[in-house]
C-alpha beads as a LAMMPS data file, in Angstrom:
LAMMPS data file: protein, C-alpha beads

410 atoms
408 bonds

1 atom types
1 bond types

-500.0 500.0 xlo xhi
-500.0 500.0 ylo yhi
-500.0 500.0 zlo zhi

Masses

1 110.0

Atoms # bond

1 1 1 41.938 32.561 -35.018
2 1 1 44.297 30.326 -37.047
3 1 1 42.425 26.501 -37.868
4 1 1 43.998 24.235 -35.420
5 1 1 44.207 26.963 -32.875
6 1 1 42.151 25.697 -29.613
7 1 1 40.515 28.028 -26.770
8 1 1 39.894 26.913 -23.148
9 1 1 37.163 27.459 -20.998
10 1 1 34.821 26.147 -17.987
11 1 1 32.716 24.185 -20.677
12 1 1 35.796 21.948 -21.680
13 1 1 38.094 22.356 -24.808
14 1 1 37.272 23.079 -28.218
15 1 1 39.350 23.179 -31.538
16 1 1 38.391 25.646 -33.907
17 1 1 36.676 24.105 -37.141
18 1 1 34.617 21.349 -35.051
19 1 1 37.224 18.950 -34.824
20 1 1 37.001 18.239 -31.247
21 1 1 35.147 19.436 -28.567
22 1 1 35.489 18.009 -25.010
23 1 1 32.113 18.581 -22.844
24 1 1 32.298 19.630 -18.952
25 1 1 32.412 16.903 -16.882
26 1 1 29.415 15.925 -14.248
27 1 1 30.291 16.494 -10.928
28 1 1 28.667 15.173 -8.560
29 1 1 26.670 18.977 -7.580
30 1 1 24.764 17.792 -11.030
31 1 1 22.568 15.445 -9.104
32 1 1 21.287 15.850 -5.434
33 1 1 23.009 13.111 -2.853
34 1 1 21.000 10.397 -1.127
35 1 1 21.213 12.692 1.987
36 1 1 20.184 15.875 -0.087
37 1 1 17.304 14.005 -0.917
38 1 1 16.330 12.985 2.653
39 1 1 17.358 16.193 4.036
40 1 1 14.540 18.063 1.819
41 1 1 12.554 15.460 3.152
42 1 1 13.273 15.586 6.332
43 1 1 12.474 19.736 6.082
44 1 1 9.594 19.289 4.297
45 1 1 8.630 16.674 7.426
46 1 1 9.291 19.266 9.782
47 1 1 6.835 22.196 8.378
48 1 1 3.877 19.484 7.880
49 1 1 4.388 18.872 11.565
50 1 1 4.336 22.513 12.152
51 1 1 1.324 22.815 9.993
52 1 1 -0.585 20.119 12.170
53 1 1 0.798 21.828 15.437
54 1 1 -0.672 25.121 14.206
55 1 1 -3.909 23.748 13.315
56 1 1 -4.310 21.582 16.873
57 1 1 -3.660 25.017 18.720
58 1 1 -6.514 27.191 16.845
59 1 1 -8.627 23.685 17.345
60 1 1 -8.315 23.963 20.620
61 1 1 -8.324 28.053 21.433
62 1 1 -11.785 28.880 19.526
63 1 1 -11.849 32.083 21.159
64 1 1 -7.633 33.167 20.371
65 1 1 -6.678 34.792 17.036
66 1 1 -5.969 32.343 14.961
67 1 1 -2.076 31.376 14.509
68 1 1 -0.878 30.838 10.384
69 1 1 2.284 29.023 10.148
70 1 1 4.163 31.793 7.702
71 1 1 3.537 34.434 10.084
72 1 1 4.946 32.499 13.266
73 1 1 7.903 34.173 14.895
74 1 1 11.086 31.701 16.278
75 1 1 9.414 32.153 19.703
76 1 1 6.345 30.768 18.832
77 1 1 7.814 27.966 17.134
78 1 1 9.696 27.251 19.619
79 1 1 6.661 27.702 22.154
80 1 1 4.267 24.974 19.732
81 1 1 6.946 22.728 20.029
82 1 1 7.711 22.737 23.668
83 1 1 4.179 22.132 24.225
84 1 1 4.128 18.963 21.932
85 1 1 7.091 17.520 23.487
86 1 1 5.526 17.526 26.593
87 1 1 2.295 16.319 25.502
88 1 1 4.033 13.302 23.924
89 1 1 6.491 12.800 27.281
90 1 1 3.677 12.114 28.974
91 1 1 1.486 10.372 26.763
92 1 1 4.838 8.010 26.390
93 1 1 4.540 7.184 30.137
94 1 1 0.840 6.543 30.343
95 1 1 2.089 4.218 27.226
96 1 1 4.523 2.734 29.726
97 1 1 2.804 2.494 33.056
98 1 1 -0.369 1.097 31.161
99 1 1 1.901 -1.740 29.645
100 1 1 3.585 -2.577 32.284
101 1 1 0.412 -2.971 34.616
102 1 1 -1.175 -5.143 31.629
103 1 1 1.835 -7.423 31.594
104 1 1 1.558 -7.873 35.219
105 1 1 -2.224 -8.846 34.710
106 1 1 -1.569 -11.056 31.727
107 1 1 1.011 -12.489 34.003
108 1 1 -0.933 -13.477 36.804
109 1 1 -3.947 -14.586 34.333
110 1 1 -1.561 -16.993 32.850
111 1 1 -1.058 -18.443 36.087
112 1 1 -4.809 -19.261 36.475
113 1 1 -5.372 -20.168 32.825
114 1 1 -2.190 -21.796 31.541
115 1 1 -3.906 -23.521 28.449
116 1 1 -5.493 -20.043 26.961
117 1 1 -4.672 -20.518 23.222
118 1 1 -1.369 -18.383 22.435
119 1 1 -2.351 -17.070 19.072
120 1 1 -5.377 -15.453 20.377
121 1 1 -3.546 -14.351 23.633
122 1 1 -0.902 -12.624 20.926
123 1 1 -3.785 -11.101 19.285
124 1 1 -5.482 -10.039 22.019
125 1 1 -2.530 -7.907 23.096
126 1 1 -1.825 -6.735 19.728
127 1 1 -5.124 -4.982 19.162
128 1 1 -5.624 -3.934 22.596
129 1 1 -2.247 -2.185 22.109
130 1 1 -3.081 -0.477 18.739
131 1 1 -6.642 0.706 20.190
132 1 1 -5.039 2.382 23.126
133 1 1 -2.892 4.315 20.957
134 1 1 -5.200 5.291 18.008
135 1 1 -8.641 4.981 19.131
136 1 1 -9.391 8.551 19.908
137 1 1 -7.515 10.128 16.476
138 1 1 -8.553 7.193 13.948
139 1 1 -11.684 5.513 15.302
140 1 1 -11.850 2.233 17.139
141 1 1 -9.777 -0.395 15.988
142 1 1 -11.834 -3.195 14.998
143 1 1 -0.118 -8.004 -1.789
144 1 1 -1.142 -11.646 -2.172
145 1 1 -2.399 -13.902 0.251
146 1 1 -2.126 -17.689 0.278
147 1 1 -2.576 -20.613 2.435
148 1 1 0.622 -22.620 2.158
149 1 1 -0.872 -25.279 4.873
150 1 1 -3.351 -26.406 6.702
151 1 1 -3.353 -28.468 10.186
152 1 1 -5.487 -30.773 12.574
153 1 1 -8.935 -31.752 10.958
154 1 1 -9.136 -29.507 8.068
155 1 1 -9.361 -30.373 4.438
156 1 1 -9.573 -29.167 1.025
157 1 1 -11.586 -27.435 -0.369
158 1 1 -11.856 -24.738 2.690
159 1 1 -15.238 -22.441 2.408
160 1 1 -12.920 -19.121 3.567
161 1 1 -14.337 -15.845 5.218
162 1 1 -12.707 -13.189 7.544
163 1 1 -11.168 -10.039 6.915
164 1 1 -7.392 -8.539 6.477
165 1 1 -6.771 -5.095 6.695
166 1 1 -3.448 -2.914 6.646
167 1 1 -2.725 0.279 7.986
168 1 1 0.442 2.129 7.028
169 1 1 2.669 5.539 7.007
170 1 1 -0.466 7.422 5.190
171 1 1 -3.598 6.712 7.421
172 1 1 -3.282 4.320 10.274
173 1 1 -7.380 3.776 9.386
174 1 1 -7.669 -0.121 8.167
175 1 1 -7.491 -0.055 4.807
176 1 1 -9.147 -3.551 3.380
177 1 1 -8.231 -6.130 1.388
178 1 1 -10.004 -8.693 1.845
179 1 1 -13.740 -9.012 3.777
180 1 1 -16.035 -11.847 3.311
181 1 1 -18.891 -12.596 5.572
182 1 1 -20.171 -16.153 6.547
183 1 1 -22.897 -16.124 3.689
184 1 1 -20.540 -15.203 1.189
185 1 1 -17.244 -17.637 1.273
186 1 1 -14.717 -17.996 -0.831
187 1 1 -13.220 -21.775 -1.920
188 1 1 -9.944 -22.525 -2.076
189 1 1 -8.958 -25.491 -2.742
190 1 1 -5.402 -26.853 -3.724
191 1 1 -4.652 -25.781 -7.382
192 1 1 -5.399 -22.003 -6.131
193 1 1 -4.707 -21.279 -2.526
194 1 1 -5.107 -17.669 -3.032
195 1 1 -7.565 -15.073 -1.456
196 1 1 -8.979 -12.926 -3.833
197 1 1 -7.685 -9.620 -2.534
198 1 1 -10.857 -6.950 -3.135
199 1 1 -8.590 -3.921 -1.935
200 1 1 -7.185 -1.987 -1.174
201 1 1 -9.550 1.176 -1.765
202 1 1 -6.185 3.132 -2.344
203 1 1 -2.453 1.715 -2.394
204 1 1 -0.675 1.095 0.628
205 1 1 1.929 3.475 1.106
206 1 1 5.322 3.165 3.059
207 1 1 7.954 5.234 3.727
208 1 1 11.183 3.564 5.088
209 1 1 9.028 1.784 7.641
210 1 1 6.678 -1.260 8.509
211 1 1 3.133 -2.185 7.085
212 1 1 0.634 -3.348 9.899
213 1 1 -1.416 -6.515 9.310
214 1 1 -4.441 -7.654 10.881
215 1 1 -5.609 -11.169 9.580
216 1 1 -9.131 -12.647 10.964
217 1 1 -9.903 -16.075 8.554
218 1 1 -12.796 -18.450 9.816
219 1 1 -13.716 -21.860 7.356
220 1 1 -17.433 -22.327 7.260
221 1 1 -19.003 -25.380 8.557
222 1 1 -22.441 -26.393 8.700
223 1 1 -23.044 -24.459 11.392
224 1 1 -21.470 -21.182 13.357
225 1 1 -20.766 -23.286 16.558
226 1 1 -18.624 -25.780 14.021
227 1 1 -16.826 -23.070 12.198
228 1 1 -13.290 -23.274 12.959
229 1 1 -10.548 -20.237 13.221
230 1 1 -8.200 -20.641 10.234
231 1 1 -5.749 -17.922 11.441
232 1 1 -5.602 -15.103 13.549
233 1 1 -2.710 -12.210 13.172
234 1 1 -1.803 -9.049 14.221
235 1 1 1.672 -8.024 13.263
236 1 1 4.335 -5.682 11.374
237 1 1 5.569 -6.549 8.292
238 1 1 9.031 -5.346 7.104
239 1 1 8.866 -5.157 3.230
240 1 1 12.327 -5.354 2.212
241 1 1 14.855 -5.031 4.587
242 1 1 17.577 -4.002 2.578
243 1 1 17.192 -0.772 1.062
244 1 1 18.760 -0.348 -2.391
245 1 1 19.294 2.851 -4.293
246 1 1 19.261 3.405 -7.699
247 1 1 19.269 6.546 -10.068
248 1 1 16.423 7.611 -12.241
249 1 1 16.005 10.799 -13.666
250 1 1 18.687 12.132 -11.538
251 1 1 16.907 11.731 -8.375
252 1 1 17.649 8.890 -6.077
253 1 1 14.574 6.057 -5.389
254 1 1 14.268 3.123 -3.656
255 1 1 14.620 0.259 -5.861
256 1 1 11.160 -1.882 -6.194
257 1 1 11.046 -5.174 -4.659
258 1 1 9.127 -8.396 -3.599
259 1 1 9.439 -10.055 -0.335
260 1 1 7.466 -13.267 1.179
261 1 1 6.357 -13.887 5.184
262 1 1 4.991 -17.081 5.990
263 1 1 2.745 -16.803 9.363
264 1 1 1.496 -20.218 11.711
265 1 1 -1.539 -19.106 13.646
266 1 1 -4.052 -21.460 13.868
267 1 1 -4.642 -23.809 11.863
268 1 1 -2.557 -22.738 9.028
269 1 1 0.267 -21.011 7.790
270 1 1 -0.165 -18.184 5.418
271 1 1 2.377 -16.747 2.786
272 1 1 2.331 -12.911 2.002
273 1 1 3.809 -11.602 -0.387
274 1 1 4.402 -7.942 -0.460
275 1 1 6.316 -5.619 -2.967
276 1 1 7.699 -1.741 -2.507
277 1 1 7.011 0.048 -5.623
278 1 1 9.613 3.188 -5.827
279 1 1 8.824 6.576 -6.550
280 1 1 4.815 5.289 -6.552
281 1 1 1.901 6.561 -8.888
282 1 1 -1.515 5.819 -7.548
283 1 1 -3.319 3.680 -10.966
284 1 1 -7.144 3.111 -10.729
285 1 1 -8.373 1.349 -13.412
286 1 1 -12.146 1.234 -14.951
287 1 1 -13.230 -1.208 -17.472
288 1 1 -15.908 -0.357 -19.745
289 1 1 -17.642 -2.430 -23.185
290 1 1 -17.892 -0.151 -25.617
291 1 1 -18.259 -2.468 -28.776
292 1 1 -20.051 -5.400 -29.383
293 1 1 -21.678 -7.638 -25.987
294 1 1 -19.564 -9.982 -23.334
295 1 1 -18.739 -13.292 -25.252
296 1 1 -20.272 -16.251 -23.618
297 1 1 -18.644 -18.891 -21.901
298 1 1 -15.380 -16.763 -21.862
299 1 1 -13.316 -18.308 -18.888
300 1 1 -9.900 -16.249 -17.548
301 1 1 -8.626 -13.436 -16.124
302 1 1 -8.044 -9.664 -15.925
303 1 1 -4.698 -8.693 -14.284
304 1 1 -2.646 -5.852 -13.790
305 1 1 1.156 -5.332 -13.138
306 1 1 4.304 -2.994 -13.169
307 1 1 7.011 -3.608 -15.902
308 1 1 9.954 -3.441 -12.893
309 1 1 8.162 -6.654 -10.488
310 1 1 6.038 -8.046 -13.901
311 1 1 5.955 -11.674 -11.430
312 1 1 4.111 -9.536 -9.303
313 1 1 0.275 -9.925 -10.531
314 1 1 -2.408 -7.743 -9.206
315 1 1 -6.173 -9.915 -10.205
316 1 1 -8.295 -7.662 -10.895
317 1 1 -11.245 -9.897 -11.905
318 1 1 -11.149 -13.285 -12.288
319 1 1 -14.172 -15.256 -14.585
320 1 1 -15.575 -18.566 -14.902
321 1 1 -16.775 -20.152 -17.896
322 1 1 -20.453 -20.107 -16.580
323 1 1 -20.027 -16.257 -15.073
324 1 1 -20.796 -13.043 -16.517
325 1 1 -19.101 -10.169 -14.961
326 1 1 -21.607 -7.398 -13.671
327 1 1 -22.093 -4.716 -16.332
328 1 1 -23.150 -1.567 -15.371
329 1 1 -25.742 0.622 -17.515
330 1 1 -22.875 2.658 -19.413
331 1 1 -20.995 -0.456 -19.861
332 1 1 -18.530 -0.442 -17.217
333 1 1 -17.269 -3.799 -15.596
334 1 1 -17.219 -4.049 -12.054
335 1 1 -13.741 -5.163 -10.760
336 1 1 -12.940 -6.930 -8.000
337 1 1 -10.000 -4.452 -7.758
338 1 1 -8.840 -1.319 -8.920
339 1 1 -6.498 0.126 -7.499
340 1 1 -2.561 -0.443 -8.155
341 1 1 0.815 1.031 -7.638
342 1 1 3.206 1.727 -10.680
343 1 1 6.656 3.828 -10.979
344 1 1 6.341 6.706 -11.945
345 1 1 9.431 6.450 -14.019
346 1 1 7.998 2.210 -15.092
347 1 1 4.777 1.182 -17.296
348 1 1 1.587 -0.455 -16.056
349 1 1 0.555 -3.659 -17.833
350 1 1 -3.459 -4.568 -18.167
351 1 1 -3.904 -8.025 -19.517
352 1 1 -6.456 -10.185 -20.416
353 1 1 -5.979 -13.941 -20.520
354 1 1 -8.151 -16.895 -20.888
355 1 1 -10.131 -19.184 -23.417
356 1 1 -13.101 -18.774 -25.244
357 1 1 -14.513 -22.091 -25.958
358 1 1 -11.194 -23.477 -28.054
359 1 1 -10.134 -20.444 -28.833
360 1 1 -6.942 -18.826 -26.342
361 1 1 -7.269 -15.490 -25.364
362 1 1 -4.514 -13.087 -24.979
363 1 1 -4.764 -9.535 -24.961
364 1 1 -2.914 -6.519 -23.234
365 1 1 -2.141 -2.995 -23.295
366 1 1 0.407 -0.872 -21.814
367 1 1 0.569 2.537 -20.326
368 1 1 3.133 5.074 -19.485
369 1 1 2.401 6.790 -15.662
370 1 1 0.872 10.788 -15.861
371 1 1 1.352 12.691 -12.726
372 1 1 -2.299 13.191 -12.795
373 1 1 -4.860 12.814 -15.432
374 1 1 -6.589 10.069 -17.327
375 1 1 -5.338 7.363 -20.204
376 1 1 -7.247 5.235 -22.146
377 1 1 -6.305 2.183 -24.247
378 1 1 -8.775 -0.700 -26.737
379 1 1 -8.099 -4.037 -25.776
380 1 1 -10.750 -6.944 -27.516
381 1 1 -11.759 -9.803 -26.230
382 1 1 -13.227 -11.785 -28.719
383 1 1 -15.563 -9.743 -30.528
384 1 1 -15.937 -7.803 -27.269
385 1 1 -14.425 -4.349 -27.703
386 1 1 -13.503 -2.748 -24.032
387 1 1 -12.046 0.446 -22.973
388 1 1 -9.410 0.130 -20.403
389 1 1 -9.200 3.854 -18.714
390 1 1 -6.247 4.475 -16.170
391 1 1 -6.587 7.185 -13.883
392 1 1 -3.132 8.752 -12.222
393 1 1 -2.584 9.990 -8.957
394 1 1 0.676 11.324 -7.600
395 1 1 1.715 10.488 -3.831
396 1 1 3.371 12.951 -2.370
397 1 1 7.231 12.764 -1.229
398 1 1 6.716 13.064 2.337
399 1 1 3.362 11.822 3.490
400 1 1 1.324 13.466 6.625
401 1 1 2.739 12.459 9.724
402 1 1 -0.402 12.659 11.725
403 1 1 -3.792 13.511 10.468
404 1 1 -5.598 17.403 11.463
405 1 1 -6.808 16.921 15.211
406 1 1 -10.340 17.757 16.581
407 1 1 -10.516 19.635 19.906
408 1 1 -10.531 16.584 21.784
409 1 1 -7.233 15.099 20.735
410 1 1 -3.856 15.226 22.125

Bonds

1 1 1 2
2 1 2 3
3 1 3 4
4 1 4 5
5 1 5 6
6 1 6 7
7 1 7 8
8 1 8 9
9 1 9 10
10 1 10 11
11 1 11 12
12 1 12 13
13 1 13 14
14 1 14 15
15 1 15 16
16 1 16 17
17 1 17 18
18 1 18 19
19 1 19 20
20 1 20 21
21 1 21 22
22 1 22 23
23 1 23 24
24 1 24 25
25 1 25 26
26 1 26 27
27 1 27 28
28 1 28 29
29 1 29 30
30 1 30 31
31 1 31 32
32 1 32 33
33 1 33 34
34 1 34 35
35 1 35 36
36 1 36 37
37 1 37 38
38 1 38 39
39 1 39 40
40 1 40 41
41 1 41 42
42 1 42 43
43 1 43 44
44 1 44 45
45 1 45 46
46 1 46 47
47 1 47 48
48 1 48 49
49 1 49 50
50 1 50 51
51 1 51 52
52 1 52 53
53 1 53 54
54 1 54 55
55 1 55 56
56 1 56 57
57 1 57 58
58 1 58 59
59 1 59 60
60 1 60 61
61 1 61 62
62 1 62 63
63 1 63 64
64 1 64 65
65 1 65 66
66 1 66 67
67 1 67 68
68 1 68 69
69 1 69 70
70 1 70 71
71 1 71 72
72 1 72 73
73 1 73 74
74 1 74 75
75 1 75 76
76 1 76 77
77 1 77 78
78 1 78 79
79 1 79 80
80 1 80 81
81 1 81 82
82 1 82 83
83 1 83 84
84 1 84 85
85 1 85 86
86 1 86 87
87 1 87 88
88 1 88 89
89 1 89 90
90 1 90 91
91 1 91 92
92 1 92 93
93 1 93 94
94 1 94 95
95 1 95 96
96 1 96 97
97 1 97 98
98 1 98 99
99 1 99 100
100 1 100 101
101 1 101 102
102 1 102 103
103 1 103 104
104 1 104 105
105 1 105 106
106 1 106 107
107 1 107 108
108 1 108 109
109 1 109 110
110 1 110 111
111 1 111 112
112 1 112 113
113 1 113 114
114 1 114 115
115 1 115 116
116 1 116 117
117 1 117 118
118 1 118 119
119 1 119 120
120 1 120 121
121 1 121 122
122 1 122 123
123 1 123 124
124 1 124 125
125 1 125 126
126 1 126 127
127 1 127 128
128 1 128 129
129 1 129 130
130 1 130 131
131 1 131 132
132 1 132 133
133 1 133 134
134 1 134 135
135 1 135 136
136 1 136 137
137 1 137 138
138 1 138 139
139 1 139 140
140 1 140 141
141 1 141 142
142 1 143 144
143 1 144 145
144 1 145 146
145 1 146 147
146 1 147 148
147 1 148 149
148 1 149 150
149 1 150 151
150 1 151 152
151 1 152 153
152 1 153 154
153 1 154 155
154 1 155 156
155 1 156 157
156 1 157 158
157 1 158 159
158 1 159 160
159 1 160 161
160 1 161 162
161 1 162 163
162 1 163 164
163 1 164 165
164 1 165 166
165 1 166 167
166 1 167 168
167 1 168 169
168 1 169 170
169 1 170 171
170 1 171 172
171 1 172 173
172 1 173 174
173 1 174 175
174 1 175 176
175 1 176 177
176 1 177 178
177 1 178 179
178 1 179 180
179 1 180 181
180 1 181 182
181 1 182 183
182 1 183 184
183 1 184 185
184 1 185 186
185 1 186 187
186 1 187 188
187 1 188 189
188 1 189 190
189 1 190 191
190 1 191 192
191 1 192 193
192 1 193 194
193 1 194 195
194 1 195 196
195 1 196 197
196 1 197 198
197 1 198 199
198 1 199 200
199 1 200 201
200 1 201 202
201 1 202 203
202 1 203 204
203 1 204 205
204 1 205 206
205 1 206 207
206 1 207 208
207 1 208 209
208 1 209 210
209 1 210 211
210 1 211 212
211 1 212 213
212 1 213 214
213 1 214 215
214 1 215 216
215 1 216 217
216 1 217 218
217 1 218 219
218 1 219 220
219 1 220 221
220 1 221 222
221 1 222 223
222 1 223 224
223 1 224 225
224 1 225 226
225 1 226 227
226 1 227 228
227 1 228 229
228 1 229 230
229 1 230 231
230 1 231 232
231 1 232 233
232 1 233 234
233 1 234 235
234 1 235 236
235 1 236 237
236 1 237 238
237 1 238 239
238 1 239 240
239 1 240 241
240 1 241 242
241 1 242 243
242 1 243 244
243 1 244 245
244 1 245 246
245 1 246 247
246 1 247 248
247 1 248 249
248 1 249 250
249 1 250 251
250 1 251 252
251 1 252 253
252 1 253 254
253 1 254 255
254 1 255 256
255 1 256 257
256 1 257 258
257 1 258 259
258 1 259 260
259 1 260 261
260 1 261 262
261 1 262 263
262 1 263 264
263 1 264 265
264 1 265 266
265 1 266 267
266 1 267 268
267 1 268 269
268 1 269 270
269 1 270 271
270 1 271 272
271 1 272 273
272 1 273 274
273 1 274 275
274 1 275 276
275 1 276 277
276 1 277 278
277 1 278 279
278 1 279 280
279 1 280 281
280 1 281 282
281 1 282 283
282 1 283 284
283 1 284 285
284 1 285 286
285 1 286 287
286 1 287 288
287 1 288 289
288 1 289 290
289 1 290 291
290 1 291 292
291 1 292 293
292 1 293 294
293 1 294 295
294 1 295 296
295 1 296 297
296 1 297 298
297 1 298 299
298 1 299 300
299 1 300 301
300 1 301 302
301 1 302 303
302 1 303 304
303 1 304 305
304 1 305 306
305 1 306 307
306 1 307 308
307 1 308 309
308 1 309 310
309 1 310 311
310 1 311 312
311 1 312 313
312 1 313 314
313 1 314 315
314 1 315 316
315 1 316 317
316 1 317 318
317 1 318 319
318 1 319 320
319 1 320 321
320 1 321 322
321 1 322 323
322 1 323 324
323 1 324 325
324 1 325 326
325 1 326 327
326 1 327 328
327 1 328 329
328 1 329 330
329 1 330 331
330 1 331 332
331 1 332 333
332 1 333 334
333 1 334 335
334 1 335 336
335 1 336 337
336 1 337 338
337 1 338 339
338 1 339 340
339 1 340 341
340 1 341 342
341 1 342 343
342 1 343 344
343 1 344 345
344 1 345 346
345 1 346 347
346 1 347 348
347 1 348 349
348 1 349 350
349 1 350 351
350 1 351 352
351 1 352 353
352 1 353 354
353 1 354 355
354 1 355 356
355 1 356 357
356 1 357 358
357 1 358 359
358 1 359 360
359 1 360 361
360 1 361 362
361 1 362 363
362 1 363 364
363 1 364 365
364 1 365 366
365 1 366 367
366 1 367 368
367 1 368 369
368 1 369 370
369 1 370 371
370 1 371 372
371 1 372 373
372 1 373 374
373 1 374 375
374 1 375 376
375 1 376 377
376 1 377 378
377 1 378 379
378 1 379 380
379 1 380 381
380 1 381 382
381 1 382 383
382 1 383 384
383 1 384 385
384 1 385 386
385 1 386 387
386 1 387 388
387 1 388 389
388 1 389 390
389 1 390 391
390 1 391 392
391 1 392 393
392 1 393 394
393 1 394 395
394 1 395 396
395 1 396 397
396 1 397 398
397 1 398 399
398 1 399 400
399 1 400 401
400 1 401 402
401 1 402 403
402 1 403 404
403 1 404 405
404 1 405 406
405 1 406 407
406 1 407 408
407 1 408 409
408 1 409 410
C-alpha cells in the first residue's frame, strides 16, 4: 500500500502510516435501553413467580410427583398461572367485600361515637387492613426522623419511647428502625430532636414502589396513666416521586435521591427524611479496637455516608464525654446501627468526629464497594487505633415477589 492511501472498513477509516484513524461510532445498540433493562427485570420476575407457583403446588400436593420448573411444559405453566389468577380473583373479591362491610360498620360507629380520635381511627384502619392481607403469610401485624413540632401541654425535653418500623418490597415483615421500652427512653430536646435509629437490621429495599411506615411513639410522664401519645401513624412513603435515569457502566440506573415529608398526628409533627440509593450494595459495618485503649473523655459520633448523597448521614454511634462504649472481649465496639446502603459505583465514608478534651478529632476512612467479601481500614481516635471492617452484600436486580408458601397459605 502506498503512503497516504486509505482503506475503509466497518471499524472506520485508517490512513497508512498511522496518521489518521477513525474509530467506529458508538451506537444505541452498544448500551441496553431503559426498556431492555425493564424487560429483562420483568422476565426475571415472571420466572421467579413460576418458581414460587411450583413451590406452592409441591407444598400443597406432598403425595404427588414434585414439579420441576425446568421440566414444565407450556400446558403445565399455563395451568399453574390460571390457578393462581383464579385464586387472586377470589382473594381480591373477599378483600373488597370485607372492606365494604368494615366501611359500613365504621360509618355506623362514627354516628354513635363522633368524638373518637381521628388519628386512632386512621391507624386502626391501616393496621386492620395490613393484618388481613399479610397475617397468614408473614405473621401478625403488630431514614432520619425528627420531632419537628410539639403541641398541647408538651414541653421540651421529651422522654420518648415506642416503635418505628418499615416494610418494603423485599419482605413484609417489620424491619424495626427504632424501638425503646418505657424504662429506656430517649431524651429529645430542641437542639437535638432526632430519634437515634438503631436499625434497620438490613437495608430497606424498593423497586420503584413505596415504603410502608408504622410509627407508635409516646412521651413518658411520672406514671403510665399520665403518659402522652406523641405520634400514631401508619402510611405509605413515596420517597422520590420523579424518577431520573442516568448512565452508569453502560447500564441505566435510578439516580440516588433524598426527600422529606412532614406528618402530623396526636401531639407532634414528625419530619421523615428518606433516601433512595441506586444500584445498592448493602454494607455491614463493624469497628474493633486493635491498639491502645478507648480514650477517656472523648465526646463525638461515628457516622457513615455515601458519596452521592453525602448530606444524608447515618449515625452509627453517639458518645458523650462521660460515656464509654460497650466493648466485647475481642475489642469490637457495639454500634447502635451497623447496616447502610451504598451505590455499587460509589464510595462509603466512615467518619469519627468529636472532641478529646480541647483537641478536635476528625478521622475518616473510605471504601470502594465490592459485590461480596470484606474490606478493612485503620481509623484512629487519639492514641486508640481501630479497625473498621465492612461486609459487602449485593442486592439482586429483581426482588422476590413473595416468599415460599407453606401448605396452609393461599
